[in-house]
C-alpha positions as CSV (number, residue, x, y, z in Angstrom):
1,M,56.4,-37.6,10.4
2,D,55.4,-35.8,7.3
3,P,52.7,-37.7,5.4
4,A,54.5,-37.0,2.2
5,E,57.4,-39.2,3.5
6,N,55.0,-42.0,4.5
7,P,52.3,-42.9,2.0
8,A,50.4,-44.9,4.7
9,L,49.6,-41.7,6.5
10,M,46.6,-39.5,5.6
11,D,47.7,-36.6,3.4
12,L,45.4,-33.7,4.2
13,N,46.1,-31.8,1.0
14,N,42.9,-31.3,-1.1
15,K,40.8,-33.1,1.6
16,T,37.5,-31.5,2.6
17,I,37.2,-31.1,6.3
18,V,34.1,-29.8,8.1
19,V,34.8,-27.8,11.3
20,T,31.9,-26.7,13.5
21,G,32.3,-23.7,15.7
22,A,35.2,-22.5,13.5
23,S,34.9,-18.8,14.3
24,R,37.2,-18.7,17.3
25,G,39.3,-20.6,19.7
26,I,40.2,-24.2,18.9
27,G,38.0,-24.3,15.8
28,K,39.6,-21.2,14.2
29,A,43.2,-22.4,15.1
30,L,42.3,-25.8,13.5
31,A,40.9,-24.2,10.4
32,Q,44.1,-22.2,9.9
33,Q,46.4,-25.2,10.4
34,L,44.3,-27.3,8.0
35,L,44.6,-24.6,5.3
36,E,48.4,-24.6,5.8
37,R,48.3,-28.3,4.9
38,G,46.3,-27.7,1.8
39,S,42.9,-28.8,3.1
40,R,39.6,-27.4,2.0
41,V,37.8,-26.2,5.1
42,A,34.0,-26.0,5.4
43,A,33.3,-23.7,8.4
44,W,29.9,-24.5,9.9
45,S,29.3,-21.8,12.4
46,R,27.0,-18.9,13.1
47,T,29.9,-16.4,12.9
48,N,32.3,-16.0,10.1
49,P,35.9,-17.0,11.2
50,E,37.2,-14.1,9.1
51,I,40.0,-16.1,7.6
52,D,40.9,-14.8,4.1
53,H,41.8,-17.9,2.2
54,P,40.4,-19.3,-1.1
55,D,40.1,-22.9,0.4
56,L,37.9,-21.8,3.3
57,R,34.2,-21.4,2.9
58,H,31.9,-20.2,5.7
59,F,28.5,-21.8,5.6
60,P,26.4,-19.9,8.2
61,T,25.0,-22.6,10.5
62,D,23.2,-22.9,13.8
63,I,24.0,-26.5,14.6
64,K,21.0,-26.7,16.9
65,D,18.8,-26.6,13.7
66,M,18.8,-29.7,11.6
67,D,17.5,-27.9,8.6
68,Q,20.4,-25.4,8.7
69,V,22.9,-28.3,9.1
70,S,21.4,-30.2,6.2
71,A,21.6,-27.0,4.0
72,A,25.2,-26.5,5.1
73,M,26.0,-30.1,4.1
74,Q,24.4,-29.6,0.7
75,A,26.2,-26.3,0.1
76,T,29.5,-27.9,1.2
77,Q,29.2,-30.7,-1.4
78,E,28.1,-28.3,-4.1
79,H,31.1,-26.1,-3.4
80,F,33.9,-28.7,-2.6
81,G,32.5,-31.9,-4.2
82,M,30.7,-34.9,-2.8
83,A,33.5,-36.3,-0.7
84,V,33.7,-35.2,3.0
85,H,36.9,-36.6,4.5
86,A,36.5,-35.5,8.1
87,L,34.2,-33.8,10.5
88,V,35.5,-32.1,13.7
89,N,32.6,-31.5,16.1
90,N,34.1,-28.5,17.9
91,A,31.1,-26.2,18.6
92,G,30.4,-25.9,22.3
93,L,28.7,-23.9,25.0
94,G,29.4,-23.6,28.7
95,I,27.4,-21.9,31.4
96,F,28.7,-22.3,34.9
97,K,26.5,-22.0,37.9
98,A,25.4,-24.1,40.9
99,M,22.8,-26.7,39.7
100,D,19.9,-25.0,41.6
101,A,20.9,-21.6,40.1
102,L,20.7,-22.8,36.4
103,S,17.6,-22.0,34.5
104,T,15.9,-24.7,32.4
105,E,16.7,-22.5,29.4
106,E,20.4,-22.5,30.2
107,W,20.4,-26.2,30.8
108,Q,18.6,-26.9,27.5
109,A,20.9,-24.5,25.6
110,M,24.0,-26.5,26.5
111,F,22.5,-29.8,25.6
112,D,21.2,-28.3,22.3
113,V,24.6,-27.1,21.2
114,N,27.0,-29.7,22.8
115,V,24.9,-32.9,22.2
116,L,22.1,-32.2,19.7
117,G,24.4,-30.1,17.5
118,L,26.9,-32.9,17.5
119,F,24.2,-35.4,16.5
120,H,23.0,-33.1,13.7
121,A,26.4,-32.5,12.2
122,T,27.4,-36.2,12.4
123,R,24.1,-37.4,10.9
124,A,24.6,-35.1,8.0
125,V,28.1,-36.4,7.1
126,I,27.7,-40.1,7.7
127,P,25.9,-41.0,4.4
128,A,28.7,-39.4,2.3
129,M,31.4,-41.2,4.4
130,K,29.6,-44.5,4.1
131,Q,29.3,-44.1,0.4
132,Q,33.1,-43.3,0.0
133,E,33.9,-46.1,2.6
134,G,36.1,-43.8,4.7
135,G,36.3,-40.7,6.8
136,H,37.2,-39.5,10.3
137,I,34.9,-37.9,12.9
138,I,36.6,-36.2,15.8
139,N,34.4,-35.2,18.7
140,I,35.7,-32.6,21.2
141,S,34.6,-33.5,24.7
142,S,36.5,-32.1,27.7
143,T,38.2,-33.3,30.9
144,A,34.8,-32.3,32.3
145,G,33.6,-35.4,30.4
146,L,35.8,-37.5,32.6
147,N,35.4,-35.9,36.0
148,G,32.6,-34.0,37.7
149,I,33.2,-30.3,38.4
150,E,31.4,-28.1,40.8
151,E,29.1,-25.5,39.2
152,A,29.3,-27.3,35.9
153,S,26.5,-29.9,36.2
154,A,25.0,-29.4,32.8
155,Y,28.3,-28.8,31.0
156,C,29.7,-32.0,32.5
157,G,26.5,-33.8,31.6
158,T,26.9,-32.8,27.9
159,K,30.6,-33.7,27.8
160,F,30.0,-37.1,29.4
161,A,27.3,-37.6,26.8
162,V,29.8,-36.8,24.0
163,R,32.1,-39.5,25.5
164,G,29.4,-42.2,25.4
165,I,28.1,-41.2,22.0
166,S,31.7,-41.3,20.6
167,E,32.2,-44.9,21.9
168,V,29.0,-46.0,20.2
169,M,29.8,-44.2,17.0
170,Y,33.2,-46.0,16.8
171,K,31.5,-49.4,17.1
172,E,28.8,-48.6,14.6
173,L,30.9,-46.9,11.9
174,K,34.2,-48.9,11.9
175,R,32.8,-51.5,9.6
176,F,32.3,-48.8,7.0
177,G,35.9,-47.6,7.2
178,I,35.0,-44.5,9.2
179,K,37.2,-43.6,12.2
180,V,35.9,-42.0,15.3
181,S,38.1,-40.2,17.9
182,C,37.2,-38.3,21.0
183,I,39.5,-35.8,22.7
184,Y,39.4,-34.4,26.2
185,P,41.2,-31.1,26.5
186,G,41.8,-29.5,29.9
187,A,42.1,-25.8,30.3
188,V,42.7,-23.9,27.1
189,N,43.7,-20.2,26.9
190,T,40.6,-19.0,25.0
191,D,37.6,-16.7,25.6
192,F,35.8,-19.8,26.9
193,F,36.7,-18.7,30.5
194,D,35.1,-15.3,30.0
195,H,32.0,-17.1,31.1
196,Y,33.5,-19.1,33.9
197,P,33.4,-17.3,37.3
198,G,36.6,-17.2,39.3
199,I,38.8,-18.5,36.5
200,T,40.8,-16.3,34.2
201,A,42.4,-17.6,31.0
202,N,46.2,-17.2,31.0
203,E,49.4,-18.4,29.5
204,T,49.9,-21.4,31.8
205,M,46.9,-23.1,30.1
206,M,47.2,-24.9,26.8
207,S,47.0,-22.9,23.6
208,A,44.3,-23.4,21.0
209,D,47.1,-24.0,18.5
210,E,48.4,-26.9,20.6
211,V,45.1,-28.6,20.8
212,A,44.5,-28.0,17.1
213,G,47.9,-29.6,16.4
214,T,46.8,-32.7,18.2
215,I,43.7,-32.9,16.0
216,I,45.9,-32.5,12.9
217,H,48.0,-35.4,14.1
218,L,44.9,-37.6,14.6
219,L,43.6,-36.7,11.1
220,E,46.9,-37.6,9.6
221,T,47.0,-41.2,11.0
222,S,46.8,-44.1,8.6
223,D,43.5,-45.7,7.6
224,N,44.1,-48.7,9.8
225,Y,45.0,-46.7,13.0
226,V,42.3,-45.4,15.2
227,P,43.2,-43.2,18.2
228,L,40.0,-43.6,20.2
229,N,40.4,-41.4,23.2
230,V,43.0,-38.7,23.8
231,E,43.3,-36.7,27.0
232,M,45.4,-33.6,27.2
233,R,46.1,-31.1,30.0
234,P,48.4,-28.2,30.8
235,L,51.3,-29.4,33.0
236,R,51.2,-26.7,35.6
237,P,48.1,-24.5,35.1
238,R,47.2,-21.4,37.1
239,Y,43.5,-20.8,37.4
240,R,43.4,-17.6,39.4
């Protein structure tokens, strides 16, 4: 249903939405769909998403670095105003090897991006959301956060962590009118699989636009409706 036809739903027009990892894949598709709905998009990513639109502003950010995230938050509020209506924690990193083949540096890199980065971005927006008594934080986990996968020990570990952190965030923040949702996408046809040995992205997987559309639906829900966990998978994927 169009939010314009139901005033109880969230209208994304003129709302400020922060998207981490917005330069490609799901994050870029989401930024484009938000702009189509009139949102103001703050893209917190190392790489510019190269979307030419007056309501998108790229704030170069390495989410592993709290100082950079704090600077991005300050710049976002200076540019778009103090209110931050939603944060989508999309940035992620996957390195796929047997556990005894992973280096300490590779293991740490995934936790730094997928878990510490989520913490940094979330901690940055919570004060504004508490002050305005509302907001929506959407964390992107993975079906790898629901089931163990061979040669994905660290990646699964980070995505299981996102699941647990999301459940705690929901309980801590609901009293302030802040919603928290966690989504668990299966295989998505993006360049993510360029780094996954033996699997090639293809058209039988979900598209980034489809996953972004689900996030839009979650963001448009009414203030008193909280979709906590949403799992999505391609119906008949081909992995080879």
